[in-house]
Phi, psi and omega in degrees: 000320181294325177294323178293318179297324178297334181291339185245349178280132179300139175090350180255144180271154179256133176247121174276133186260127180214121178055037174080003182236134177285146175289139180302162183294346185276007177299125184288146173280157178296162185275073172202161184303122182296321181297337183296328179267321179292341181291353176287351177072216177283190188309142189309326182270000182083012184288150182280332187248027176102183188292335180243011182284169181242026181288180180296147178086002181273351181288136183290327185272005181297144176289139182261139178285125180304325179295318178294325177299316179298316180297318180297318180295318179294324179293323179295336184269003177275102181226156176280158181299147176276331183237156179295145179280163176089189183286137176229131176254111195257139168261117181269119180248119181244111176290121181253122183293134178295148184099355179260035185280348178299159184300316182295318180294321180297317177298322178302317178297322180295323177294321178296320178294319179298319179293319178296321177298319178297324177298315180296317182290345175292334181278133181297127175082004181258141178213152177265119181258344179205141178235131182230125172262122184246121179291140179208157180267318184231085184295340182274350182245293179239118190291318188225150170284170182300316180294318180296320180295320179294316179297318181294320179298320179296320180295314184289316179295330182275000179242095185294341182284345179286125179251345178198166181235133173254107177271113189281066172231158185298308181220146170249139171293148182302316177299322178296318178301316181294319180298316181292321179295324177292323181286321187263342177077012177223167178288146182237132182236146176258179183296322181301312183294319180297309182296319180299319179293320177298317177302315182297320181292325186266350179289129182248311182284161180297323181296315179296321179294321177292323178295322176293319178299323177294322179292337180283342185304312179301324179294315179296319181295320179294318178297320180292318182296325185257013182289120184292336180300319184267334177295326180283349184258357181291137175090357179279169180293338181268025188292323187258153184261108173048042176072017183282344183083005181235137174280171179301316180297320179296322177297316181295321177296320180293319178297325178293321176296319178298320179298317180297318179299317182294321179295315179297322179295318179295321178294324177295322177298314180293326178294323177297320177295322179293324177299320180297314179297323180294322178295324178294321177294320180296322180298323179276356174061040173279125175292147186236131178244121178269123182259114182238165178166172177294149182301138179067028177272352178101023180300309184295320177298320179294318179297320178298320180290324182284329185258337186072018181283108184284348179283344179284129181237090179296149177233138181274073177203163182288140176057039177293333180247116174243335182270133177286116182238154184239137183224134183270138176223173182238137179264171183305329179278006184074008177289134178279134179230146179255121176263128181254117178272130186238174177295140177282153181264166183210141175293144183057034175295126183309137186301322181298326179288319177299317183296318184289331180263356186296324181298317179294314181296318181295313181296320180295313186290327180289346182258009185265158172264335183206141172254128177250115180264112182265130180239144173267097185283353177277348181282135181295339181253034186299323181293320178293322177298320177299315180298323179295315180296313182296322178297319179294318179296320178296325179292342179276358178057050180283157177300140181302317179301326180293319179289321182293330182267008184300135180263124181262127182241123179265107185262165177066035179290344177294341179269356180235092183304135177069023185290137175226124184301129177290332178276135185294331185261004181280148179254127179264124182219164167232102182297326183291319183261353178082016180282137173074009185288321180294319177296322179295318179299319179296320179292321177298318180297315178298317180295321179295317180298320179291318186286327187258354181074018177286156180227152174258115185234154171247116185248142176264122182231155177275135182291333182279348183263181182272002186300315185296315179295325178295319179295322177298329183277319190255351181223182176254111182274119181268320186205143178232118176250111184280136175249091188299320183296325183267353183065032184224183179209149172262117186247121176267121186227155166255120190220144178281162179299321181295315180293323179293324176298319177297317181301316180294325179288321183284325185232069179294146181287000000 
């Protein structure tokens, strides 16, 4: 039992026992982040005597110490890097499906390559030194024909400045990755690994970092399943650890499952706190606008322009925003509105990443009064980007009224001279130069009034009574016209139906 416990405690080495002799310390660990598995800490349930023991702390319903929760969450976030540190000179390989020889299709491939290049340049010290488009028939099954692979191998081997290869496909099977690395002599990364590393670098809040850690689980599981070190050891006499009935690989798989359970539990705790904050906002009746869009479309810049919040620092790179943040702004009626900045979307965004962030996006979107879809109309692939965003929103199963009332904003019109929105209800703006912002605020206000049932009313109140101070507290006061002779005032307010009902009960005429 003590040898088994040593296998899961951080900082202790594992000795596989076979025929009475321990394996030397030089036995290699599998090719995946070691901290990712040791970060599960002691047994997944917190039990004192192992996963099936009955010691103290094994009860599921036991109250958890908040301090221990913090420690556990920080331990879960201790992971090794996914990509090598330092400068990397990358060869970008893009499989191009045959039959896309038409002009429009060729341009489409060029846009995909441009987006992949932007992903690489988002990483510090990484640059693309060579780009290769390789024709293929079935990019999801077999990437290259024998001849294409030989030509590609000759190019990569013949260019000594190349230190790694970015294969622009969503996922590579682990055996395929090993075969290509053996053929080319450098490390090979797929789109999932690149995007996941960018997510990890840009995640700031604990919730975003835990969501990225959850998205890494399938990658760790795949690496563990295909690790040759353990595949070659299955079936030997040293298969089980000290009579536990579990092989080393089985222990690692179980620890990985425990890690996933703990991450999901930590995310549920944080989600509960977010629900509490949302209920407090709802109680104060602040309308909320969720700002969504394709990555690097200018969402954060637009929110900064609408709110005047100088603490917001937009960055011109992909996935600069991963944490859901809220910023207060004022509409023409002086009504306070909360703009929620969200994660940007991406075509061919790995499914595991969408899944790990779906709870946040779903919870966020269901609590909104209005969705504002920001588009970069200067991008040549703007229509495809729009389709990607709408497809993702539909996948979140949002209420139909929320989707039907979505406000579309065409940003970066300063880069398209003479631009006129083809859609009749779209708003054309330049967040950077401040064009069209007042018109946008007016449109947001109208949409908010429709969505929330608020009304603009002019009420006559007595100056000597508490009505005016109550309206300042519970509604948005736009204008006050004092009537000195009558000792009263005409107050123009934006007020919700619920607040107006309270006003009538408290101050009947």
